[in-house]
Structure formats: structure tokens, C-alpha cells
N, C-alpha and C positions, 0 to 999 in steps of 0.2 A: 113439103106442106107448104099452102099459099103464102105469099109474102104480106097479103093485106088482108088482117084480120078484121073482124067486127067488133065493137066495144064488148059485146057479150061473149065473142071467141078469145078475145085479148084477157079477159077477167077469168076466164075457164082457163086458160093455160097458165096465166101467173099463178092460181091457187091449186093447179092439178098435182097431185102425188105427194101431196106434204101432210106432215103429221098434225099440225096445227096452225091456225092464222090469228093472229092477235090484232086489234083494231081494224078489221078488215072495210069499214066505212070510211079509212084513209085511203085505202086502194082505190075503191069503187069512187069516191069522189073527184081523184086525180084522171080517172079515166073517163067517167061518165059526165063529169061535169067540168073539169078544167080541159079535157080533150087534148093531153099532150103525154109525152113518153113519163111511165113510173121510173123515179130514180132510187135505184136500189144500190146497198152496199153490202159485200161479204167480204170477211176479214180472215186473213190465216198468217198465223205466227211463222216467221220463217225460220224453221229448225230443222228438223231430220227432212231426209230426201223423200218428197214426195212419191207414194206407190199405187196403185190400181186402186186403194180405196179411194183416192181423191175422185175418181170419176162418179162417185154419188153426187158431191154436191156440183160438179161439172156440169152434170145432166140437167141439174136444176136451172145452173146458170145459162146452160145453151137455150133451155125452155124459155127463158126469161128473156135473152135476146131474140128469140125467135118471136116471142109477143112483142117486140118492138120497144123493150125498156133499155134505160140507160145503166149500164153495170159499171160500179166503181169497187174494183179490187183493193182491198187495202193491204200491202205488205207491210205487215205489224213488227218492223225489227225491234222496236221497243219492248213491244209486247212479249217478242221471243225473248228478248236480253232479260225481262224481269221475272221469267217463268224460272224461277230458283237460279238464274243465271250460269246456266249449263254451258253457254258458249260466249266468247267474248264478241263485242260488238261489231269487230272488223270483220269476223267471219260470218256473223249473220246478215253484214252488208253483203257480202257475196253471194248468199244464199238467197237473198231478195230477188237478186238478177238471175238466178237460177230459178225461181218460183215463178218469174213472169214469163220466163221462156217455155216452161212446163205448160203453165196455164192456157197461154196462146195457142200453143200445139196442140193440147187435148180438144180445145174446143173446135180448132181449124177440123181435127180430125173427125167431129162429129158432123161437119159440113154446115155450121151456123156462121152468119155474119159477125164479124169481130170489131166492125167499125165503131160500135157503140158501146165498146170494152175501154175500159181508162183504168190506169194501175195508179197508184196513190203510196208513196213510202212514208209510213207513218212518223218517221224522224223528221219529216220535212215541214209539219205543222205542230207536231206534239211537243215540241221545245220552245214554241213561240209564248211571247209574253202573257197573251190572252188567255191561251189554252191552259197555263200554267195555273194563272187566276183562279180560272175556273175549276181547275182540279183541287186546288186549295179550297175554295166555295162548297164542293162535293165532301172533300175530307171532313169539312168542319161540321157537315150534318149528317155524317154517317159512321154509325156505332161500328166498333170492332166486328162484333156478332154479324152484323148486316153485312157488312163487306166479306168475310168470311164464308158465309151462308149463300150469296150470290155467285162466287166462284167456285164453290164446292164441286161441282161436276166438271169444270174445266181447267182449273189449274189445281195441280199438286200440291197440297199442304198437309203437312204433319202437325203434331201436337205445339209445335213450337214454330210458326209459318215465317217466311220472310215478309216483310213489310210491303215489297215490290210486289209479291203476288196478291195481297190484299188490294192494291192499286189497280191491279189489272182490270177488274169489272169496272170500275168508277171510269177508267179511261174509254173502255169499250164504250160505255154510254155517251161519253162527250164527243165520240167519234160521229155519231150520228148527226149531232149539230154541226162539226167542222168539216164533214163531208156534204154536208148538204144534200141529204138524201129525203126521199118519203118513207123508206122502208129498210129495215135491215134483215137481211137473209142469214139464217145459221141451222145448225143441227137441234134437237129437240134438250140435248145435253145443255143449252145455252138459255134454257127458258128462265132460269132464275134470274140471269144477266139482263135479259129482254125485259123482266117486269121489273127491276129494279132500275132501268132505264127510264121506263114509262110512269115510274112513282116518282124518280127523283128529278128528272131534267126540269118540269114544270116549277120546281121549287128554286131554280136557280134564273127562270126565266126562259126557258127554251119548251117549245112545244114535243108533246110525245110523238111516237113514230109508229109505224106499224110494224110487224114482224112476221116472218115467214119461217115455218122450222120444218126440216127434213125430218125423216124416219130414222133412226138409229138402225142401221143396217149389219146384220152379222158379218163378220170377215171371210174372207176365202182360205184363210191359212187352216193350218191343223188344229183343231179344236174349234174352230170356229171363228179366228181372230187372226188379225196380221198383228205381229209385233216386230218393232224396230231392233230389239234385242235378239231376234231370231231370224237371220236372213232366209232360210228356208220356208218362213211363214208368210214371208212378203213379195209380192210380185211388183218389181220394179216397171217403171212405166219405160224404161229402156231394156228390161232383160229380152233376150233374143227367143225366139219362136220356142228353141227347142229349152231352154230353161224353164218357161210359161207351162210348157206343157208337162215338165218334170214337176213343178210345183202345185199344179192343178191335180195330177194324178195323188198328190200326197193330202188334199184338200178333205176336210169331213164332209161325207155326204150320205148320211144314213139313207139306206132304202125305205121307200115308200113315206118316210118323214118330210112332211114340208113346212111344217113351223120350226123356225131358228136354224133352218138349212142356208147355210152361208151361200153356195152355189146357187141355189134358185132364187135367193135375194139378189144375186148380183146379176143373173140373167134378168129379172124383175125389174129392178132400178137401174141397172146400166143400158145392158143390150138391147131389150125391148125398147127402151125409150129412145136410145141411138137411132135404131130402125126407124122408129116414128119419125124422128126428125128429119131424116136423110131424105131429100127430094128425089135423088137416083140413087141405084143399088138395089140391095136386098131389101125386100118390103116384109119379109116374113122370117122366121127364125127355123132353119131347116135341120133335122137331126139326122144325118146318116145311118142307114142299118144294113150290116150285111145279109146281102141276098134278099133284101125285103125293099119295099117303097120306103121313102124316108118319111120322117114323121114331120109335119110343118104345122107352125104355129103363128097365130096372128093375133093371140091375145094370152095372156098369162093364167087366166083361169083355167082354159084348156090344159095347158101345160102341168099345172099344179095337179088336176084330175087325173092325167094319165100317170105322172109321177105317183101319186098316192094308191093308185093300181096297179103299180109296176109294169106298167105298159112302159113307159120311160124308165130306165134304170140309172143308178149312178155313172156308170160306165158311158152309157150311151150321152146322157146330159153333160158331163164332163167334157168328152170329146167335143160336142157342139161348142161349148165354153169356148174351149181352147181354139178352135176355128175363128170365132166372132172376135175373141177378146183380141188375137194375133192381127186380125183385121182392122182394130180398132187402133192396134200400137203401131201398125206399120208405118203409117206418115210421121208418127213421132220420132220412132228410131231413125226413118230417112232422112229429116229435116237434122236430127243431132249430127248423124254421120256427113252431113253436106255442110256442118257450120263449125269451122275451128275457133270462132269466137266463142261460140256456147260449150264447146268442149273444154277451152282455157276457162270459163268461169265454174265449170263443175269440179276441176282440179283444185283451183282456189277456195271452192265453197266447200267441198268434203276431200280435203287432203287424208291421204292414205298415211294413218298411224304405223311409223316404223317401231317393230318390236324393239324395246331396250336391251342393249347387250349385257348378258351379267358378268361382271369382274369377278376373275376367281381371288380369293384373298389368299396370300402367302404366308403359310404358317412360318412361326418361328421355330426352327430346327436346332436350337440350342447354343445362340453366339453366346458366351460367356459374359461378354461386355453387356449386351441386352437384359440378361439374366440378372446381373448385378444390379443395373439401374432399377431394373424391377424390385427388386428386392430393399433397395433404397427406399423406393417410394412407399413399398407398402410398409417398413420401418418407419418411415415419417408418420404415415396416416394412422398407425397403431399406437403412436407415441412411444417409441422406444429411441435407444441409443446406440451406435456400435462402439464398442471398446478398441484399443489398437490390437488386442490380442485375436480379434475377430469374433469374439463373443458379444452378445446384445444384451441389453439391460431395459426395465420398463414395465407395464402393467400387461403388454401383449407379447413380452419376449419370447413365450413359449410357442407362438403362432409363427414367427418369422424364420424362414430358412435362407441362409445367405447364400445357398448354392455353393459351395465349397466344404473341403473336410479338413483345412487348415488355416491356421490366422494369415499365413504371407500369401494364400492364394486369396482369401477375404480383402486384404488391404487392396492389394493388387487391383481388385475388381472395383473397389470402391474409388480408388483413384480414376481408373478410366471413367467411371460415370461420371466422376464431379467434373473431369475434362470436358 
């Protein structure tokens, strides 16, 4: 791809492959009138380990970098902590370092220049006096129902939500001001947070921003989704070629069905876009066939047409995706293998949980002293009194067993219990 784009080409690439753009006039003004790089922010809560699904936002960030934009990646450690506080703040700090490594490696794997890429840790400014006061201002004019609605698609809230989850969208709105950007980028699931920011930032004296929204792409896992709770459904960015192949074989890919097909969606929104961005390397997607010429695609429309006609079968498509995805992951794996520092960060960020050893409870096999002590305790609880001859008196006397057959034995056991 050419390194120098015209203003029209720049705008076209910025707005390409998106579900929706809010306040596009802000973007147009920066490129056409102010004639400077567009400043964009994308945030990610540093929680679970990033998987292959992260390539979907990474492709758009790669396109924005190729369009000459200045990108700020917000490593939202406080956001991650507030999302029901699933992890300690210390653990999330290590994960922020892991995320930075993964994101840089992923973008370099696509072949884009990352010199205009900047990482900002949320806690580096979100704990300041000024930010806190602005957060109080937003909290003062935001109703509970509005905050809950704004974060409904992003923050997992139940019938009795945590207050931190409600503050989440307010902080995301303020981040636009404190990161000093023109535009925020995110998924279509964040639309309510974006509109909240547009409506409420001006109320506390700040200008509204533009918003770029990615399509929601079906996952690669079995059943069309990737789940952190199901390791086999999630393709890790550091998975070996063999593991990637095994997991893709299990991916749902209904023959002749294009809509909702996660494998086709990944090819369209990751592989084809990665191919388009690379200056050198493969310029088309090639699908090998046994004893036949390969199927070659330079656009997704033809690929979908062949898939619907069963010319391109699920088995052929999965094999092609396996090849291209492993090609994309290879430099990430290599960088991780060559970096002891990154490996140490992974261990600290995602420690392996050791299974808790079960302690076998030792049963009382009939120690007379223990039985006597238990009987005395039971007697006291039932308000009964042991007499000198070994029998008991009181309201619950008929329920107490002293554990012996004679008065001498009973008295002896009581003496042992008392000592």
C-alpha cells in the first residue's frame, strides 16, 4: 500500500470496513481543513488473555495507522478492575504489560508502521484530582438508569449491579477528553457509551468527539463464538500451528451458509484485510485443492459466491484459513519465544492456578475419652445434669447417651473430660 495517500484516500481508508460512523464531519474537518493526522483512541480492559478475535479491532487500527492517524491505545487497568473486580489491581497491572506486547506484535505482523502508536495506562491519569472532579460532575448529572443503559452491552450487570460497573461508561466518556483525541474507535456494542459521551461531555464544558464502530463479527469457536471459559473454543495468539489447526477443525462452518458463518467472517475481516495492507507477500487468498488448480480470491464477494454454490467447501476454507492464520501468528510466536522478559510477564499476568489438595478428615474410631466429652457437651446443650451414679436428669435426659453401661465407667469418663 502506498505510504502517501491523498486526503480523499485517507478519509476513505479511515471510514472503510465499519458498521457506523458518528459525527463524520469532525473527521472530515481534521483531514480536509486542519490538514493534520487524526488522533484516535481505542481502549481495552486488561483482563483475560487476548485471543485471535483481537485481530478484528487490530485490523482497523492497522488501517488507521496506514492512513496516517496517531493512535492512542488505552490500557484500561482501572476499567478492568471495576468490571465486577474479577482480578486484583496488581494482577491487572501485569496484564497491561502483556497486552502492550501482544498488540505491538500483532500490528507488526500485519506489516504496518507502529511509530505513531502510543500506549497510555488508565491509572496514570484517572486517579488525578482533575479527572476525579470531572467524574463527580458526570455522576452528579447522570441518573442510575441512564448509566446502566449506557454500559448494558459492555459491562455485565445483574439485577443488583456494582457501582463500579455503572461508573465504567462515565469514565470511558471522560477518557476522550483526557487523552486529547478527535475520535474514539470501538465495537458496535459500545454505541450507547459513545452516544452518552456525545450528549454529556458538552454539559461539563468539553467538546463532543467522532466515533468509529466496528462490525460485531461471529467468533471462530464451536457454535460460532470464542469463550474464555472453554479453552478449545478460543484460538490463542501464541497457540502452536498444530493447536490452531485442531481448533479450526472444530469450528462451526455450515456448508453453503454464508450469513453468521464465523470462518467466512474471519477471512473477510482479518485475512483479506491483512493481505490488502501488506506491501510485500501474498496479494491474494489461495485455497489449495487436491489434484485441481487452487481457488484464488482477491475479493470477498467472489469467495462468498463460491461458498454458497459449494464450490468452496468448509474443509477447503478451513484449511486455507489455517494456513493464512498461522502465517499471521508466526512472527508473534517468534517474538515471544525470543523474549525472556515477555515470557516472565506472561507468568506474572496469568499464573497457573494450582489445584487445592483435599485434606482427608480423620474419623473418630471410638476413643472413650472423646465420646465422654461429646456426651458431656450434648448433655449441657440439652440442659441435663449427670448424677453420681451415672444417670442423667433434666428435660432432655432421654436423648442423652453417656456411652457406657455402668455408673463407674460413666464417672470415669466424665473425670477425663473435665481434666
